[in-house]
C-alpha positions as CSV (number, residue, x, y, z in Angstrom):
1,M,-0.1,18.9,26.2
2,R,-1.2,21.8,24.0
3,S,0.2,22.9,21.0
4,S,0.0,25.5,18.1
5,P,1.6,25.1,14.6
6,T,3.0,28.7,14.1
7,S,1.0,31.4,16.1
8,P,-0.3,32.1,19.8
9,A,-3.5,30.4,20.2
10,S,-6.5,33.0,20.0
11,S,-9.6,30.9,21.4
12,S,-10.4,31.7,25.2
13,G,-10.9,28.1,26.1
14,D,-7.6,27.2,25.3
15,T,-5.5,26.7,28.7
16,A,-2.3,27.3,26.6
17,A,-3.2,30.3,25.0
18,P,-1.9,32.9,27.5
19,Y,1.4,31.2,27.9
20,I,2.1,30.9,24.0
21,D,1.2,34.7,23.8
22,D,3.3,35.5,26.1
23,T,6.3,33.6,24.6
24,V,5.4,35.2,21.3
25,R,5.2,38.7,23.0
26,W,8.8,38.1,24.1
27,L,10.0,36.8,21.0
28,E,8.9,39.7,19.2
29,R,9.4,42.3,21.5
30,A,12.7,41.1,22.9
31,V,14.5,38.5,20.6
32,I,13.5,40.1,17.5
33,G,12.7,43.4,18.7
34,L,16.3,43.9,20.2
35,N,18.0,41.6,17.5
36,L,19.2,39.2,20.2
37,C,19.3,36.7,17.5
38,P,19.4,37.8,13.9
39,F,18.1,34.5,12.9
40,A,14.7,34.4,14.6
41,K,13.2,36.9,12.6
42,S,12.9,35.2,9.3
43,V,11.6,31.8,10.6
44,H,9.0,33.8,12.5
45,A,7.9,35.7,9.7
46,K,7.5,32.6,7.6
47,G,5.3,31.0,10.3
48,L,7.9,28.1,10.9
49,I,8.2,28.3,14.5
50,H,6.2,25.7,16.2
51,Y,5.0,26.3,19.8
52,T,3.9,23.7,22.6
53,V,2.8,24.1,26.0
54,V,3.5,21.2,28.4
55,D,1.2,20.4,31.3
56,A,3.6,18.1,33.0
57,R,4.3,19.2,36.7
58,E,7.3,16.8,37.0
59,P,10.5,16.6,35.1
60,Q,9.9,13.0,33.8
61,G,6.6,14.3,32.2
62,V,8.4,17.2,30.6
63,L,11.1,14.3,29.3
64,L,8.2,12.4,27.5
65,A,7.2,15.8,25.7
66,L,10.4,16.5,25.0
67,R,10.9,13.1,23.6
68,S,7.4,13.4,21.5
69,E,8.4,16.9,20.2
70,L,11.9,15.9,19.0
71,E,10.7,13.0,17.2
72,S,7.9,15.6,15.4
73,L,10.4,18.2,14.4
74,A,12.9,15.1,12.9
75,A,10.0,13.9,10.9
76,C,8.6,17.3,9.7
77,S,10.3,19.1,6.6
78,P,11.8,22.3,7.3
79,D,9.6,24.2,5.0
80,E,6.7,23.4,7.4
81,R,8.4,23.5,10.8
82,D,11.8,24.8,11.4
83,T,12.0,25.0,14.9
84,T,10.1,24.3,18.1
85,L,9.6,26.1,21.6
86,L,9.0,24.1,24.1
87,V,7.2,25.9,26.9
88,L,7.0,24.4,30.8
89,P,4.8,26.8,32.9
90,H,4.3,24.2,35.5
91,C,7.6,22.6,35.9
92,L,11.2,23.3,36.7
93,E,10.2,26.9,37.7
94,S,13.7,26.8,39.9
95,F,16.9,27.6,37.7
96,L,18.8,25.3,39.3
97,D,16.5,22.6,38.7
98,F,16.2,23.5,35.0
99,N,20.0,23.6,34.9
100,D,20.1,20.0,36.1
101,F,17.7,18.9,34.0
102,L,19.5,20.2,31.0
103,G,21.8,17.1,31.4
104,D,18.9,14.7,30.7
105,A,17.7,16.5,27.9
106,D,21.0,16.2,26.5
107,Q,21.0,12.2,27.3
108,L,17.7,12.0,25.8
109,L,18.7,13.3,22.5
110,E,21.9,11.3,22.3
111,S,19.8,8.4,23.0
112,M,17.4,9.0,20.1
113,D,20.3,9.1,17.6
114,L,19.4,12.9,17.0
115,D,22.9,14.4,18.3
116,G,23.9,16.3,15.4
117,V,20.7,16.4,13.7
118,L,18.9,18.6,16.3
119,Q,20.3,20.6,19.3
120,I,18.4,21.8,22.5
121,A,19.2,25.4,23.7
122,S,17.4,27.0,26.9
123,F,16.0,30.3,28.3
124,H,14.3,30.6,31.6
125,P,12.9,33.5,33.4
126,H,15.7,33.2,36.2
127,F,18.8,32.9,33.8
128,Q,22.1,33.8,35.5
129,F,25.5,33.4,33.6
130,A,28.5,32.6,35.7
131,G,30.4,35.3,37.3
132,T,26.9,37.6,37.2
133,S,24.2,38.7,40.0
134,A,21.2,37.7,39.5
135,D,20.0,41.3,39.2
136,D,22.7,42.1,36.1
137,V,20.9,42.8,33.3
138,T,23.0,41.1,30.9
139,N,21.2,38.1,32.0
140,C,18.2,38.7,30.4
141,T,19.7,37.7,26.8
142,N,18.6,34.5,28.0
143,R,15.7,34.9,30.1
144,S,12.4,34.2,28.8
145,P,8.4,34.6,30.4
146,Y,8.7,30.7,31.4
147,P,11.2,27.8,31.4
148,T,12.0,27.1,27.9
149,L,13.6,24.3,25.5
150,H,14.5,25.5,21.9
151,L,14.6,22.3,19.7
152,L,16.6,23.6,16.4
153,R,17.8,22.0,13.7
154,E,21.5,21.7,12.9
155,E,21.4,22.2,9.4
156,S,19.5,25.4,10.1
157,V,21.8,27.0,12.7
158,D,24.8,26.0,10.2
159,R,23.0,27.8,7.5
160,A,22.5,30.8,9.4
161,V,25.9,31.1,10.7
162,A,27.1,30.8,7.2
163,A,25.2,33.8,6.1
164,F,26.0,35.5,9.4
165,P,29.4,36.3,8.6
166,E,30.5,37.6,12.4
167,A,28.4,35.4,14.3
168,E,30.7,35.1,16.9
169,T,30.0,38.7,17.9
170,I,26.2,38.3,18.3
171,Y,26.9,37.3,22.0
172,E,29.2,40.6,22.8
173,R,26.6,42.8,20.9
174,N,24.0,41.2,22.8
175,I,25.6,42.1,26.3
176,E,26.5,45.7,25.0
177,V,22.5,46.3,24.0
178,L,21.2,44.9,27.3
179,E,23.5,47.3,29.3
180,S,22.6,50.3,27.4
181,L,19.0,49.4,27.5
182,G,19.1,49.0,31.5
183,A,16.8,47.2,33.8
184,S,14.3,49.8,33.6
185,G,14.5,49.4,29.6
186,W,14.3,46.0,30.0
187,A,11.1,46.0,32.3
188,A,9.2,48.5,30.0
189,L,9.4,46.1,27.1
190,E,7.0,44.0,29.2
191,V,8.0,40.6,27.9
192,G,7.3,38.7,31.5
193,A,4.9,36.0,32.5
194,H,1.5,37.1,32.9
195,D,0.9,34.0,35.3
196,L,4.2,32.6,36.4
197,P,4.0,30.4,39.1
198,R,5.0,31.5,42.7
199,G,8.0,29.9,43.9
200,C,10.4,31.1,41.3
201,S,13.0,32.6,43.3
202,S,15.9,30.1,43.0
203,S,18.8,30.8,40.8
204,R,22.0,29.1,39.3
205,K,25.0,30.1,37.7
206,A,25.6,28.7,33.9
207,D,28.7,28.0,32.6
208,G,27.5,28.7,28.7
209,E,26.8,31.7,26.7
210,S,23.9,32.9,25.0
211,Q,23.4,31.8,21.4
């Protein structure tokens, strides 16, 4: 498991660097650049996002890494680390498998008595909302370069929502933005993975909505 506290790793010898660089590019160009999450810009600018690349090839290894990162985030001051992005370039490439894994992730959160303290959001290169086709551009609101678990503090989420009086409209606005951008516009952002493993074509519809 390789970590970077707040920014892309730059050492050519660091195997985590390409994955973190791709993730930061996606964050800056898509999430922040398209304002898909109005709350992301501030924590990014302040250097409060922690990036961890997980080397595990099996879900059990991902759960071990997730436990470690949940413990670390809970123990850190929000002024030091507000949120964590857990990047999984070697595991759960299939959205079906990833979607199933989220139940185990939530069970882990509850078993650690962190439910209500932290929460886990998710992004995936093949994310698909229920009722959409795989090539529907609106799925891109939740598509990241690699399978990614986003660990957030409940207090930070509540504070951000309170500061944004129309938070419930974010999802609708994001759909409009992606539909206006179109598939070619999304592709032009070049926010995909530069080293995505093969065999990632499986997809599964999700019942949730973009945050």
